[in-house]
Phi, psi and omega in degrees: 000130182293140182226138173266132186235163174242114181222149177288333180214124184218145177291149177288148178257141176246133183237128173238143181071205184244124185204152175271128184226156165264190181207195179246126178284120182249353179205134177206115181214155175254154176224169185083158186298333181255015182055041185290327184249137175247126181252129184228133171249127180239120175272124183265326184209152181269033181197172175290142175242164182285318182198150169248116187263245186290145177245139180237139166256112191056239179255013183257126177293132177261114178278137183235148172272185185295344180259003180088005178278135181293145172241171179072228186308317187256020178303131181073003181237354179213140173225133185228130175238149187242139174238122186280350176089025178293160181290342177252022180300141177256164179292154177294112187297320180296321179291321178302317184282337186255352188269359179065035177090356179287331176236123187243177178296344178279347180273077189265339181053044178297138182073016179228114174287134190205168175236144167246118183243126173248123180248139174262132184301131175198119176292333181285314183281327182232067186294337181258016180085211183293125179285163171284113186262120180228168183215148169270122187239136167264116197279215191296140172284143183231158182274135177244107183293343180291329180242357182057039179236156176240115183202177179296138179204150172254012182289116185298323182296316178294324179292318177300316179297322178296316179296318180299326186259353184292132184268350180270318184222357182262209185263000174058033175287151177281123181296318184292324188254337189241003177248125174287099189286334176293315178294321180298313180298320179295317180294318179297322178295320177298315180298327183276354181302139178283132177244128181290140177257144181301323181280358183108155181082187181222167170215162178297145181301314180226140172221157177235126179218112181177186181214162176207160177269151181289352176277350181287153182290129181306321179301320179291318179299314180297320180297318181290320177296317181293329180296335181288347175238018180051037185231201179200169176232140180221158182251112185227127175058035178082010180227147172276126179250120183255125183233134176260152181293120180194157177290136177228134175265106186274359181279000000 
């Protein structure tokens, strides 16, 4: 179960596909003479993400209007703003104006997907104190050589290639020189194959949806990513070869 924590030092989280995650609280302060408002910044991922979708307080979905103000249960008691972690991300303007100089325009959290949550004190609405705040996130955009585009995807083969070539937290392999692109395209096509469902309709044969910390061992990360497509990755002749699970006639 995802949990949001407060730590002085925490590993960055990497998110691929769509998954519900907690994060790390990097800022928490109260404002107003009676400490009526609590301001919280939660870092969800150590990179840009495609989208931050639903927000939960404990197990309850928090409905938001177009300005990030809560409706329903937490109307007038919660406001939530989202930062996708772009490299040109700006600081949360409302927090800058309301924090009394504790959060400034220089606190941009570039390259960090994050939430800014403002809670209004209420024993009725928050009887157990600060809730466990989590979010459903559509994670990192990945490159697809078949279309020469970079966008959100749950395709495990493309995700493995992204991890192998990522220079921030991956193995920093050269995509042009160290990835067998013919094998990658074939594996990606297998993952995208439509599989009929008993109830009707189809779904992709393989998808990857999850997260990991950058402190985890790369070998373990690769094994888990490959398991989502019943495949494996191997290094042959100076290139990474990515294979998805499928029948092959070797004759």
